[in-house]
N, C-alpha and C positions, 0 to 999 in steps of 0.2 A: 620528483616529489610534488604532491598536490599543493596548490595554492590554498592555504588555510582560510584566508579572507574570502575567497570565492566559494569555498565549501560552506562556510558559515552563512554567506548570502543565499546560497541554494537551499540550505536547511530552513532559513528564515522565510523564503518564498513559499516553500512547501507548507510550513506551519501556518503561514498567513492564509494560504489558499484553503487549507483544511478548516481553519477557524471560521472563515467566511462561509464555507459550505454548511458547517454545523449551525452557525447563527441563522442562515437562511432556512434550515430545516426547522429550527425552533419557531421562527416567524411563521412558517407554513402550518405549523401545528395549531397556531391561533388559540393558545390557551389549553389545548387538549394535552393529556398526559402522554408520556413516552415510556415504553417498556423495552427492556433488553437493548438499550442504545448501543452498548459496546458490541454486541453480536451484530447488530444492524450495520454499524460503521465498518466493522471488519469484513462482513459479507459484501459490502459495496466497494471497499478500497482494496482489499487483498487480491481479488482476481485480476483487475487491470494492472496492478503493480507487478504481479507475477508474469503476466503476459508481456509487459514492457521490458522487464529484466531479461526474460527469455529471448525476446526479439533482439535486444541490445547485444546479447551474448550469442547470437545466431543459434539458438536452441540448445546451447551447451549447458547441461544441467549442473555440472561440476562448477563451472565459472559462475553461473547464476546463483547457486547456493552460497558460494563464497562471497559474492557481492551482497547477498541478503543477510549474511551472518548466520546461516542455518546449515545443517548438514544436508547432503544430497538426498538421503532417505526422507527427511522431513519435507524437502521441496517436492519430491515425487508424490508423497502423501497428499500435500496441499493441491498439487496439480490434478491429481485424481479426484479429490474431494469436490473440486470446482468443475470437474469434467473438462479440463483443459488439455488432457492427453488421452 
């Protein structure tokens, strides 16, 4: 059974890292406006996440999809969309 305290700590670290990256992005904008921020963040975060999960699961799409909480067809669609397969 997973250690819930460790799991919460891991989520917290990921959230903190994402928050700092977004804050740096806004600082780099230096007052300029941003458009489609959600799409931008997803396009930057999703591909490395997919690659890391696939590597962790030794390219097993079924295990990777389960880890991500999506079905295998959705995973394949995302991998193709980002030209990762």
